[in-house]
C-alpha positions as CSV (number, residue, x, y, z in Angstrom):
1,X,-2.1,-21.0,8.5
2,X,1.1,-20.3,10.3
3,X,4.3,-19.3,8.6
4,X,6.2,-22.3,9.9
5,X,3.6,-24.7,8.6
6,X,3.9,-23.2,5.1
7,X,7.7,-23.2,5.2
8,X,7.8,-26.8,6.4
9,X,5.6,-27.8,3.5
10,X,7.9,-26.0,1.1
11,X,11.0,-27.7,2.5
12,X,9.3,-31.1,2.2
13,X,8.2,-30.4,-1.4
14,X,11.6,-29.0,-2.5
15,X,13.4,-32.1,-1.0
16,X,11.0,-34.4,-2.8
17,X,11.5,-32.7,-6.1
18,X,15.3,-32.8,-5.6
19,X,15.2,-36.5,-4.7
20,X,13.1,-37.3,-7.8
21,X,15.5,-35.3,-10.0
22,X,12.8,-32.8,-11.1
23,X,14.8,-29.8,-9.8
24,X,18.4,-29.1,-8.7
25,X,18.9,-26.6,-5.9
26,X,22.4,-25.1,-6.1
27,X,22.1,-22.7,-3.1
28,X,23.6,-24.5,-0.1
29,X,21.4,-22.4,2.2
30,X,18.1,-24.3,2.4
31,X,16.2,-21.4,4.0
32,X,17.2,-19.0,1.2
33,X,15.2,-21.0,-1.3
34,X,12.3,-21.6,1.0
35,X,12.1,-17.9,2.0
36,X,12.0,-16.9,-1.7
37,X,9.1,-19.2,-2.4
38,X,7.4,-18.1,0.8
39,X,7.7,-14.4,-0.2
40,X,6.0,-15.3,-3.5
41,X,3.2,-17.2,-1.7
42,X,2.6,-14.2,0.6
43,X,2.0,-12.0,-2.4
44,X,-1.0,-14.0,-3.5
45,X,-2.3,-15.8,-0.5
46,X,-4.7,-14.3,2.1
47,X,-4.2,-17.4,4.2
48,X,-1.0,-15.9,5.7
49,X,-2.9,-13.8,8.3
50,X,-1.7,-14.2,11.8
51,X,-4.3,-15.2,14.4
52,X,-4.4,-11.6,15.8
53,X,-4.9,-10.2,12.3
54,X,-7.8,-12.6,11.6
55,X,-9.4,-11.8,14.9
56,X,-9.0,-8.1,14.3
57,X,-10.7,-8.4,10.9
58,X,-13.6,-10.4,12.4
59,X,-13.9,-7.9,15.2
60,X,-14.0,-5.0,12.8
61,X,-16.7,-6.7,10.7
62,X,-18.8,-7.2,13.9
63,X,-18.1,-3.7,15.3
64,X,-21.2,-2.2,13.8
65,X,-23.3,-4.4,16.1
66,X,-21.9,-2.5,19.2
67,X,-24.3,0.3,18.7
68,X,-21.7,3.1,18.9
69,X,-18.9,4.4,16.7
70,X,-15.2,3.7,17.4
71,X,-12.9,6.5,17.9
72,X,-9.1,6.2,17.6
73,X,-8.7,5.8,21.4
74,X,-11.1,2.8,21.6
75,X,-10.2,1.2,18.3
76,X,-7.4,-1.1,19.6
77,X,-9.3,-2.0,22.7
78,X,-12.4,-3.1,20.8
79,X,-10.9,-4.5,17.6
80,X,-7.8,-6.0,19.3
81,X,-5.2,-4.6,16.9
82,X,-4.2,-1.1,15.8
83,X,-5.7,0.7,12.8
84,X,-2.3,0.3,11.0
85,X,-2.2,-3.4,11.8
86,X,-5.7,-3.8,10.5
87,X,-4.8,-2.0,7.3
88,X,-1.8,-4.3,6.8
89,X,-4.0,-7.4,7.4
90,X,-6.6,-6.1,4.9
91,X,-3.9,-5.6,2.3
92,X,-3.1,-9.3,2.6
93,X,-6.7,-10.1,1.6
94,X,-6.6,-8.0,-1.6
95,X,-6.0,-9.9,-4.8
96,X,-3.1,-8.3,-6.8
97,X,-4.5,-9.5,-10.1
98,X,-7.6,-11.4,-11.3
């Protein structure tokens, strides 16, 4: 799910809550409120992977089928993202607390 889709859904929901009188947003900068909610969602949701991160994870899971090991030089070519990018994507999958 892309960042813009999530942020659009947040904007819509916040506006609906404001119109119904359930919440009052006093910050005049709409994006500030949305960005704060978005940051909280990113902390707990693995659905925030970019397409390249998801593809890299899938490629890494399938790499064992290649029949040879990956060295640092071939990693990005075969997996599609760098080792650092893959580590960052995997962190998004970890649950902070059960």
